[in-house]
mmCIF file of the N, C-alpha and C atoms, coordinates in Angstrom:
data_MODEL
# 
_entry.id   MODEL 
# 
loop_
_atom_site.group_PDB 
_atom_site.id 
_atom_site.type_symbol 
_atom_site.label_atom_id 
_atom_site.label_alt_id 
_atom_site.label_comp_id 
_atom_site.label_asym_id 
_atom_site.label_entity_id 
_atom_site.label_seq_id 
_atom_site.pdbx_PDB_ins_code 
_atom_site.Cartn_x 
_atom_site.Cartn_y 
_atom_site.Cartn_z 
_atom_site.occupancy 
_atom_site.B_iso_or_equiv 
_atom_site.pdbx_formal_charge 
_atom_site.auth_seq_id 
_atom_site.auth_comp_id 
_atom_site.auth_asym_id 
_atom_site.auth_atom_id 
_atom_site.pdbx_PDB_model_num 
ATOM 1   N N  . MET A 1 1  ? 0.814  -1.196 0.000   1.00 0.00 ? 1  MET A N  1 
ATOM 2   C CA . MET A 1 1  ? 0.000  0.000  0.000   1.00 0.00 ? 1  MET A CA 1 
ATOM 3   C C  . MET A 1 1  ? 0.863  1.269  0.000   1.00 0.00 ? 1  MET A C  1 
ATOM 4   N N  . VAL A 1 2  ? 1.940  1.229  0.782   1.00 0.00 ? 2  VAL A N  1 
ATOM 5   C CA . VAL A 1 2  ? 2.841  2.376  0.834   1.00 0.00 ? 2  VAL A CA 1 
ATOM 6   C C  . VAL A 1 2  ? 3.507  2.583  -0.526  1.00 0.00 ? 2  VAL A C  1 
ATOM 7   N N  . ASN A 1 3  ? 3.816  1.476  -1.200  1.00 0.00 ? 3  ASN A N  1 
ATOM 8   C CA . ASN A 1 3  ? 4.445  1.583  -2.521  1.00 0.00 ? 3  ASN A CA 1 
ATOM 9   C C  . ASN A 1 3  ? 3.530  2.284  -3.512  1.00 0.00 ? 3  ASN A C  1 
ATOM 10  N N  . VAL A 1 4  ? 2.233  2.018  -3.434  1.00 0.00 ? 4  VAL A N  1 
ATOM 11  C CA . VAL A 1 4  ? 1.276  2.656  -4.341  1.00 0.00 ? 4  VAL A CA 1 
ATOM 12  C C  . VAL A 1 4  ? 1.236  4.158  -4.090  1.00 0.00 ? 4  VAL A C  1 
ATOM 13  N N  . VAL A 1 5  ? 1.257  4.562  -2.837  1.00 0.00 ? 5  VAL A N  1 
ATOM 14  C CA . VAL A 1 5  ? 1.247  5.981  -2.491  1.00 0.00 ? 5  VAL A CA 1 
ATOM 15  C C  . VAL A 1 5  ? 2.524  6.657  -2.977  1.00 0.00 ? 5  VAL A C  1 
ATOM 16  N N  . LEU A 1 6  ? 3.659  6.012  -2.764  1.00 0.00 ? 6  LEU A N  1 
ATOM 17  C CA . LEU A 1 6  ? 4.927  6.588  -3.216  1.00 0.00 ? 6  LEU A CA 1 
ATOM 18  C C  . LEU A 1 6  ? 4.998  6.682  -4.737  1.00 0.00 ? 6  LEU A C  1 
ATOM 19  N N  . LEU A 1 7  ? 4.480  5.681  -5.417  1.00 0.00 ? 7  LEU A N  1 
ATOM 20  C CA . LEU A 1 7  ? 4.441  5.745  -6.882  1.00 0.00 ? 7  LEU A CA 1 
ATOM 21  C C  . LEU A 1 7  ? 3.530  6.864  -7.365  1.00 0.00 ? 7  LEU A C  1 
ATOM 22  N N  . GLY A 1 8  ? 2.431  7.084  -6.656  1.00 0.00 ? 8  GLY A N  1 
ATOM 23  C CA . GLY A 1 8  ? 1.535  8.188  -7.009  1.00 0.00 ? 8  GLY A CA 1 
ATOM 24  C C  . GLY A 1 8  ? 2.202  9.534  -6.832  1.00 0.00 ? 8  GLY A C  1 
ATOM 25  N N  . ILE A 1 9  ? 2.926  9.695  -5.735  1.00 0.00 ? 9  ILE A N  1 
ATOM 26  C CA . ILE A 1 9  ? 3.648  10.948 -5.493  1.00 0.00 ? 9  ILE A CA 1 
ATOM 27  C C  . ILE A 1 9  ? 4.729  11.150 -6.545  1.00 0.00 ? 9  ILE A C  1 
ATOM 28  N N  . LEU A 1 10 ? 5.432  10.081 -6.892  1.00 0.00 ? 10 LEU A N  1 
ATOM 29  C CA . LEU A 1 10 ? 6.459  10.167 -7.933  1.00 0.00 ? 10 LEU A CA 1 
ATOM 30  C C  . LEU A 1 10 ? 5.841  10.546 -9.278  1.00 0.00 ? 10 LEU A C  1 
ATOM 31  N N  . ALA A 1 11 ? 4.701  9.970  -9.608  1.00 0.00 ? 11 ALA A N  1 
ATOM 32  C CA . ALA A 1 11 ? 4.022  10.288 -10.873 1.00 0.00 ? 11 ALA A CA 1 
ATOM 33  C C  . ALA A 1 11 ? 3.598  11.755 -10.900 1.00 0.00 ? 11 ALA A C  1 
ATOM 34  N N  . LEU A 1 12 ? 3.098  12.273 -9.783  1.00 0.00 ? 12 LEU A N  1 
ATOM 35  C CA . LEU A 1 12 ? 2.717  13.685 -9.723  1.00 0.00 ? 12 LEU A CA 1 
ATOM 36  C C  . LEU A 1 12 ? 3.930  14.593 -9.893  1.00 0.00 ? 12 LEU A C  1 
ATOM 37  N N  . ALA A 1 13 ? 5.038  14.231 -9.274  1.00 0.00 ? 13 ALA A N  1 
ATOM 38  C CA . ALA A 1 13 ? 6.251  15.047 -9.383  1.00 0.00 ? 13 ALA A CA 1 
ATOM 39  C C  . ALA A 1 13 ? 6.776  15.059 -10.816 1.00 0.00 ? 13 ALA A C  1 
ATOM 40  N N  . VAL A 1 14 ? 6.826  13.891 -11.431 1.00 0.00 ? 14 VAL A N  1 
ATOM 41  C CA . VAL A 1 14 ? 7.314  13.808 -12.818 1.00 0.00 ? 14 VAL A CA 1 
ATOM 42  C C  . VAL A 1 14 ? 6.362  14.553 -13.753 1.00 0.00 ? 14 VAL A C  1 
ATOM 43  N N  . GLY A 1 15 ? 5.061  14.372 -13.545 1.00 0.00 ? 15 GLY A N  1 
ATOM 44  C CA . GLY A 1 15 ? 4.079  15.091 -14.363 1.00 0.00 ? 15 GLY A CA 1 
ATOM 45  C C  . GLY A 1 15 ? 4.200  16.596 -14.209 1.00 0.00 ? 15 GLY A C  1 
ATOM 46  N N  . GLY A 1 16 ? 4.446  17.050 -12.991 1.00 0.00 ? 16 GLY A N  1 
ATOM 47  C CA . GLY A 1 16 ? 4.631  18.484 -12.772 1.00 0.00 ? 16 GLY A CA 1 
ATOM 48  C C  . GLY A 1 16 ? 5.862  19.011 -13.472 1.00 0.00 ? 16 GLY A C  1 
ATOM 49  N N  . CYS A 1 17 ? 6.940  18.250 -13.433 1.00 0.00 ? 17 CYS A N  1 
ATOM 50  C CA . CYS A 1 17 ? 8.172  18.667 -14.127 1.00 0.00 ? 17 CYS A CA 1 
ATOM 51  C C  . CYS A 1 17 ? 7.967  18.727 -15.634 1.00 0.00 ? 17 CYS A C  1 
ATOM 52  N N  . VAL A 1 18 ? 7.231  17.760 -16.167 1.00 0.00 ? 18 VAL A N  1 
ATOM 53  C CA . VAL A 1 18 ? 6.925  17.764 -17.605 1.00 0.00 ? 18 VAL A CA 1 
ATOM 54  C C  . VAL A 1 18 ? 6.111  19.006 -17.960 1.00 0.00 ? 18 VAL A C  1 
ATOM 55  N N  . CYS A 1 19 ? 5.155  19.361 -17.106 1.00 0.00 ? 19 CYS A N  1 
ATOM 56  C CA . CYS A 1 19 ? 4.342  20.543 -17.369 1.00 0.00 ? 19 CYS A CA 1 
ATOM 57  C C  . CYS A 1 19 ? 5.167  21.825 -17.300 1.00 0.00 ? 19 CYS A C  1 
ATOM 58  N N  . VAL A 1 20 ? 6.146  21.875 -16.404 1.00 0.00 ? 20 VAL A N  1 
ATOM 59  C CA . VAL A 1 20 ? 7.008  23.060 -16.333 1.00 0.00 ? 20 VAL A CA 1 
ATOM 60  C C  . VAL A 1 20 ? 7.783  23.227 -17.634 1.00 0.00 ? 20 VAL A C  1 
ATOM 61  N N  . VAL A 1 21 ? 8.343  22.142 -18.130 1.00 0.00 ? 21 VAL A N  1 
ATOM 62  C CA . VAL A 1 21 ? 9.101  22.209 -19.390 1.00 0.00 ? 21 VAL A CA 1 
ATOM 63  C C  . VAL A 1 21 ? 8.185  22.573 -20.546 1.00 0.00 ? 21 VAL A C  1 
ATOM 64  N N  . TRP A 1 22 ? 6.994  21.958 -20.592 1.00 0.00 ? 22 TRP A N  1 
ATOM 65  C CA . TRP A 1 22 ? 6.046  22.227 -21.669 1.00 0.00 ? 22 TRP A CA 1 
ATOM 66  C C  . TRP A 1 22 ? 5.567  23.677 -21.617 1.00 0.00 ? 22 TRP A C  1 
ATOM 67  N N  . ALA A 1 23 ? 5.343  24.208 -20.419 1.00 0.00 ? 23 ALA A N  1 
ATOM 68  C CA . ALA A 1 23 ? 4.895  25.595 -20.285 1.00 0.00 ? 23 ALA A CA 1 
ATOM 69  C C  . ALA A 1 23 ? 5.973  26.565 -20.755 1.00 0.00 ? 23 ALA A C  1 
ATOM 70  N N  . GLU A 1 24 ? 7.245  26.232 -20.511 1.00 0.00 ? 24 GLU A N  1 
ATOM 71  C CA . GLU A 1 24 ? 8.333  27.087 -20.987 1.00 0.00 ? 24 GLU A CA 1 
ATOM 72  C C  . GLU A 1 24 ? 8.366  27.151 -22.508 1.00 0.00 ? 24 GLU A C  1 
ATOM 73  N N  . ARG A 1 25 ? 7.880  26.105 -23.146 1.00 0.00 ? 25 ARG A N  1 
ATOM 74  C CA . ARG A 1 25 ? 7.855  26.070 -24.614 1.00 0.00 ? 25 ARG A CA 1 
ATOM 75  C C  . ARG A 1 25 ? 6.547  26.607 -25.175 1.00 0.00 ? 25 ARG A C  1 
ATOM 76  N N  . GLY A 1 26 ? 5.677  27.157 -24.310 1.00 0.00 ? 26 GLY A N  1 
ATOM 77  C CA . GLY A 1 26 ? 4.444  27.782 -24.785 1.00 0.00 ? 26 GLY A CA 1 
ATOM 78  C C  . GLY A 1 26 ? 3.269  26.831 -24.850 1.00 0.00 ? 26 GLY A C  1 
ATOM 79  N N  . GLY A 1 27 ? 3.082  26.008 -23.854 1.00 0.00 ? 27 GLY A N  1 
ATOM 80  C CA . GLY A 1 27 ? 1.988  25.052 -23.826 1.00 0.00 ? 27 GLY A CA 1 
ATOM 81  C C  . GLY A 1 27 ? 0.644  25.723 -23.599 1.00 0.00 ? 27 GLY A C  1 
ATOM 82  N N  . PRO A 1 28 ? -0.403 24.924 -23.555 1.00 0.00 ? 28 PRO A N  1 
ATOM 83  C CA . PRO A 1 28 ? -1.742 25.470 -23.324 1.00 0.00 ? 28 PRO A CA 1 
ATOM 84  C C  . PRO A 1 28 ? -1.891 26.060 -21.918 1.00 0.00 ? 28 PRO A C  1 
ATOM 85  N N  . ARG A 1 29 ? -3.000 26.727 -21.695 1.00 0.00 ? 29 ARG A N  1 
ATOM 86  C CA . ARG A 1 29 ? -3.209 27.439 -20.438 1.00 0.00 ? 29 ARG A CA 1 
ATOM 87  C C  . ARG A 1 29 ? -3.208 26.505 -19.230 1.00 0.00 ? 29 ARG A C  1 
ATOM 88  N N  . TRP A 1 30 ? -3.818 25.326 -19.363 1.00 0.00 ? 30 TRP A N  1 
ATOM 89  C CA . TRP A 1 30 ? -3.884 24.422 -18.216 1.00 0.00 ? 30 TRP A CA 1 
ATOM 90  C C  . TRP A 1 30 ? -2.495 23.922 -17.829 1.00 0.00 ? 30 TRP A C  1 
ATOM 91  N N  . VAL A 1 31 ? -1.612 23.787 -18.821 1.00 0.00 ? 31 VAL A N  1 
ATOM 92  C CA . VAL A 1 31 ? -0.242 23.360 -18.536 1.00 0.00 ? 31 VAL A CA 1 
ATOM 93  C C  . VAL A 1 31 ? 0.487  24.451 -17.766 1.00 0.00 ? 31 VAL A C  1 
ATOM 94  N N  . ARG A 1 32 ? 0.252  25.695 -18.142 1.00 0.00 ? 32 ARG A N  1 
ATOM 95  C CA . ARG A 1 32 ? 0.886  26.797 -17.416 1.00 0.00 ? 32 ARG A CA 1 
ATOM 96  C C  . ARG A 1 32 ? 0.379  26.875 -15.985 1.00 0.00 ? 32 ARG A C  1 
ATOM 97  N N  . GLY A 1 33 ? -0.891 26.541 -15.781 1.00 0.00 ? 33 GLY A N  1 
ATOM 98  C CA . GLY A 1 33 ? -1.436 26.506 -14.422 1.00 0.00 ? 33 GLY A CA 1 
ATOM 99  C C  . GLY A 1 33 ? -0.798 25.416 -13.579 1.00 0.00 ? 33 GLY A C  1 
ATOM 100 N N  . VAL A 1 34 ? -0.672 24.219 -14.156 1.00 0.00 ? 34 VAL A N  1 
ATOM 101 C CA . VAL A 1 34 ? -0.031 23.115 -13.436 1.00 0.00 ? 34 VAL A CA 1 
ATOM 102 C C  . VAL A 1 34 ? 1.432  23.443 -13.158 1.00 0.00 ? 34 VAL A C  1 
ATOM 103 N N  . ALA A 1 35 ? 2.096  24.078 -14.110 1.00 0.00 ? 35 ALA A N  1 
ATOM 104 C CA . ALA A 1 35 ? 3.493  24.455 -13.913 1.00 0.00 ? 35 ALA A CA 1 
ATOM 105 C C  . ALA A 1 35 ? 3.629  25.467 -12.786 1.00 0.00 ? 35 ALA A C  1 
ATOM 106 N N  . ALA A 1 36 ? 2.704  26.417 -12.706 1.00 0.00 ? 36 ALA A N  1 
ATOM 107 C CA . ALA A 1 36 ? 2.758  27.410 -11.631 1.00 0.00 ? 36 ALA A CA 1 
ATOM 108 C C  . ALA A 1 36 ? 2.564  26.748 -10.270 1.00 0.00 ? 36 ALA A C  1 
ATOM 109 N N  . VAL A 1 37 ? 1.634  25.799 -10.184 1.00 0.00 ? 37 VAL A N  1 
ATOM 110 C CA . VAL A 1 37 ? 1.414  25.078 -8.926  1.00 0.00 ? 37 VAL A CA 1 
ATOM 111 C C  . VAL A 1 37 ? 2.649  24.262 -8.565  1.00 0.00 ? 37 VAL A C  1 
ATOM 112 N N  . THR A 1 38 ? 3.270  23.628 -9.559  1.00 0.00 ? 38 THR A N  1 
ATOM 113 C CA . THR A 1 38 ? 4.464  22.824 -9.318  1.00 0.00 ? 38 THR A CA 1 
ATOM 114 C C  . THR A 1 38 ? 5.608  23.697 -8.810  1.00 0.00 ? 38 THR A C  1 
ATOM 115 N N  . ARG A 1 39 ? 5.793  24.844 -9.425  1.00 0.00 ? 39 ARG A N  1 
ATOM 116 C CA . ARG A 1 39 ? 6.860  25.755 -8.977  1.00 0.00 ? 39 ARG A CA 1 
ATOM 117 C C  . ARG A 1 39 ? 6.601  26.250 -7.561  1.00 0.00 ? 39 ARG A C  1 
ATOM 118 N N  . PHE A 1 40 ? 5.337  26.580 -7.259  1.00 0.00 ? 40 PHE A N  1 
ATOM 119 C CA . PHE A 1 40 ? 4.981  27.040 -5.926  1.00 0.00 ? 40 PHE A CA 1 
ATOM 120 C C  . PHE A 1 40 ? 5.247  25.948 -4.888  1.00 0.00 ? 40 PHE A C  1 
ATOM 121 N N  . ALA A 1 41 ? 4.878  24.718 -5.207  1.00 0.00 ? 41 ALA A N  1 
ATOM 122 C CA . ALA A 1 41 ? 5.122  23.600 -4.291  1.00 0.00 ? 41 ALA A CA 1 
ATOM 123 C C  . ALA A 1 41 ? 6.616  23.397 -4.086  1.00 0.00 ? 41 ALA A C  1 
ATOM 124 N N  . GLY A 1 42 ? 7.395  23.545 -5.145  1.00 0.00 ? 42 GLY A N  1 
ATOM 125 C CA . GLY A 1 42 ? 8.849  23.427 -5.025  1.00 0.00 ? 42 GLY A CA 1 
ATOM 126 C C  . GLY A 1 42 ? 9.441  24.504 -4.136  1.00 0.00 ? 42 GLY A C  1 
ATOM 127 N N  . GLU A 1 43 ? 8.912  25.720 -4.248  1.00 0.00 ? 43 GLU A N  1 
ATOM 128 C CA . GLU A 1 43 ? 9.386  26.800 -3.386  1.00 0.00 ? 43 GLU A CA 1 
ATOM 129 C C  . GLU A 1 43 ? 9.035  26.523 -1.927  1.00 0.00 ? 43 GLU A C  1 
ATOM 130 N N  . LEU A 1 44 ? 7.838  25.988 -1.678  1.00 0.00 ? 44 LEU A N  1 
ATOM 131 C CA . LEU A 1 44 ? 7.447  25.660 -0.308  1.00 0.00 ? 44 LEU A CA 1 
ATOM 132 C C  . LEU A 1 44 ? 8.359  24.591 0.280   1.00 0.00 ? 44 LEU A C  1 
ATOM 133 N N  . VAL A 1 45 ? 8.644  23.559 -0.502  1.00 0.00 ? 45 VAL A N  1 
ATOM 134 C CA . VAL A 1 45 ? 9.518  22.488 -0.020  1.00 0.00 ? 45 VAL A CA 1 
ATOM 135 C C  . VAL A 1 45 ? 10.921 23.014 0.214   1.00 0.00 ? 45 VAL A C  1 
ATOM 136 N N  . SER A 1 46 ? 11.401 23.856 -0.685  1.00 0.00 ? 46 SER A N  1 
ATOM 137 C CA . SER A 1 46 ? 12.735 24.427 -0.533  1.00 0.00 ? 46 SER A CA 1 
ATOM 138 C C  . SER A 1 46 ? 12.818 25.298 0.713   1.00 0.00 ? 46 SER A C  1 
ATOM 139 N N  . HIS A 1 47 ? 11.797 26.106 0.923   1.00 0.00 ? 47 HIS A N  1 
ATOM 140 C CA . HIS A 1 47 ? 11.790 26.983 2.103   1.00 0.00 ? 47 HIS A CA 1 
ATOM 141 C C  . HIS A 1 47 ? 11.699 26.163 3.389   1.00 0.00 ? 47 HIS A C  1 
ATOM 142 N N  . ALA A 1 48 ? 10.896 25.126 3.381   1.00 0.00 ? 48 ALA A N  1 
ATOM 143 C CA . ALA A 1 48 ? 10.765 24.275 4.569   1.00 0.00 ? 48 ALA A CA 1 
ATOM 144 C C  . ALA A 1 48 ? 12.080 23.555 4.866   1.00 0.00 ? 48 ALA A C  1 
ATOM 145 N N  . GLY A 1 49 ? 12.769 23.113 3.833   1.00 0.00 ? 49 GLY A N  1 
ATOM 146 C CA . GLY A 1 49 ? 14.052 22.441 4.025   1.00 0.00 ? 49 GLY A CA 1 
ATOM 147 C C  . GLY A 1 49 ? 15.110 23.373 4.575   1.00 0.00 ? 49 GLY A C  1 
ATOM 148 N N  . LYS A 1 50 ? 15.118 24.621 4.106   1.00 0.00 ? 50 LYS A N  1 
ATOM 149 C CA . LYS A 1 50 ? 16.108 25.583 4.586   1.00 0.00 ? 50 LYS A CA 1 
ATOM 150 C C  . LYS A 1 50 ? 15.846 25.954 6.034   1.00 0.00 ? 50 LYS A C  1 
ATOM 151 N N  . SER A 1 51 ? 14.599 26.183 6.388   1.00 0.00 ? 51 SER A N  1 
ATOM 152 C CA . SER A 1 51 ? 14.306 26.575 7.768   1.00 0.00 ? 51 SER A CA 1 
ATOM 153 C C  . SER A 1 51 ? 14.510 25.400 8.716   1.00 0.00 ? 51 SER A C  1 
ATOM 154 N N  . GLY A 1 52 ? 14.234 24.174 8.262   1.00 0.00 ? 52 GLY A N  1 
ATOM 155 C CA . GLY A 1 52 ? 14.439 23.003 9.110   1.00 0.00 ? 52 GLY A CA 1 
ATOM 156 C C  . GLY A 1 52 ? 15.900 22.723 9.352   1.00 0.00 ? 52 GLY A C  1 
ATOM 157 N N  . SER A 1 53 ? 16.732 22.891 8.346   1.00 0.00 ? 53 SER A N  1 
ATOM 158 C CA . SER A 1 53 ? 18.154 22.605 8.519   1.00 0.00 ? 53 SER A CA 1 
ATOM 159 C C  . SER A 1 53 ? 18.830 23.680 9.351   1.00 0.00 ? 53 SER A C  1 
ATOM 160 N N  . SER A 1 54 ? 18.395 24.928 9.242   1.00 0.00 ? 54 SER A N  1 
ATOM 161 C CA . SER A 1 54 ? 19.019 25.987 10.031  1.00 0.00 ? 54 SER A CA 1 
ATOM 162 C C  . SER A 1 54 ? 18.642 25.862 11.498  1.00 0.00 ? 54 SER A C  1 
ATOM 163 N N  . SER A 1 55 ? 17.416 25.414 11.782  1.00 0.00 ? 55 SER A N  1 
ATOM 164 C CA . SER A 1 55 ? 17.027 25.264 13.183  1.00 0.00 ? 55 SER A CA 1 
ATOM 165 C C  . SER A 1 55 ? 17.738 24.070 13.814  1.00 0.00 ? 55 SER A C  1 
ATOM 166 N N  . ARG A 1 56 ? 17.993 23.032 13.040  1.00 0.00 ? 56 ARG A N  1 
ATOM 167 C CA . ARG A 1 56 ? 18.705 21.870 13.578  1.00 0.00 ? 56 ARG A CA 1 
ATOM 168 C C  . ARG A 1 56 ? 20.162 22.211 13.860  1.00 0.00 ? 56 ARG A C  1 
ATOM 169 N N  . SER A 1 57 ? 20.797 22.962 12.983  1.00 0.00 ? 57 SER A N  1 
ATOM 170 C CA . SER A 1 57 ? 22.203 23.259 13.173  1.00 0.00 ? 57 SER A CA 1 
ATOM 171 C C  . SER A 1 57 ? 22.413 24.278 14.287  1.00 0.00 ? 57 SER A C  1 
ATOM 172 N N  . SER A 1 58 ? 21.476 25.208 14.468  1.00 0.00 ? 58 SER A N  1 
ATOM 173 C CA . SER A 1 58 ? 21.653 26.211 15.503  1.00 0.00 ? 58 SER A CA 1 
ATOM 174 C C  . SER A 1 58 ? 21.290 25.680 16.883  1.00 0.00 ? 58 SER A C  1 
ATOM 175 N N  . SER A 1 59 ? 20.460 24.632 16.959  1.00 0.00 ? 59 SER A N  1 
ATOM 176 C CA . SER A 1 59 ? 20.051 24.118 18.264  1.00 0.00 ? 59 SER A CA 1 
ATOM 177 C C  . SER A 1 59 ? 20.997 23.024 18.760  1.00 0.00 ? 59 SER A C  1 
ATOM 178 N N  . GLY A 1 60 ? 22.024 22.696 18.007  1.00 0.00 ? 60 GLY A N  1 
ATOM 179 C CA . GLY A 1 60 ? 22.926 21.624 18.388  1.00 0.00 ? 60 GLY A CA 1 
ATOM 180 C C  . GLY A 1 60 ? 23.841 21.964 19.541  1.00 0.00 ? 60 GLY A C  1 
ATOM 181 N N  . GLY A 1 61 ? 24.174 23.212 19.717  1.00 0.00 ? 61 GLY A N  1 
ATOM 182 C CA . GLY A 1 61 ? 25.096 23.590 20.787  1.00 0.00 ? 61 GLY A CA 1 
ATOM 183 C C  . GLY A 1 61 ? 26.533 23.291 20.408  1.00 0.00 ? 61 GLY A C  1 
ATOM 184 N N  . ASP A 1 62 ? 27.447 23.504 21.354  1.00 0.00 ? 62 ASP A N  1 
ATOM 185 C CA . ASP A 1 62 ? 28.855 23.260 21.041  1.00 0.00 ? 62 ASP A CA 1 
ATOM 186 C C  . ASP A 1 62 ? 29.315 21.871 21.483  1.00 0.00 ? 62 ASP A C  1 
ATOM 187 N N  . GLY A 1 63 ? 28.508 21.133 22.246  1.00 0.00 ? 63 GLY A N  1 
ATOM 188 C CA . GLY A 1 63 ? 28.832 19.771 22.575  1.00 0.00 ? 63 GLY A CA 1 
ATOM 189 C C  . GLY A 1 63 ? 29.820 19.577 23.705  1.00 0.00 ? 63 GLY A C  1 
ATOM 190 N N  . ASP A 1 64 ? 30.274 20.630 24.354  1.00 0.00 ? 64 ASP A N  1 
ATOM 191 C CA . ASP A 1 64 ? 31.226 20.466 25.473  1.00 0.00 ? 64 ASP A CA 1 
ATOM 192 C C  . ASP A 1 64 ? 30.550 20.546 26.801  1.00 0.00 ? 64 ASP A C  1 
# 
């Protein structure tokens, strides 16, 4: 069951990347919409990763 969910997430990610490339080449309006959502989701993930890694590194202390 977990494999099916992971495959679905992978399919959505690959489909979003395809739409981004297609939109850059002047695709239809719905492709540009999907590309915008994909880019926004990527920015959210990137921002979450940056804030999570900075909080982990700053809360570590000096260890002595």
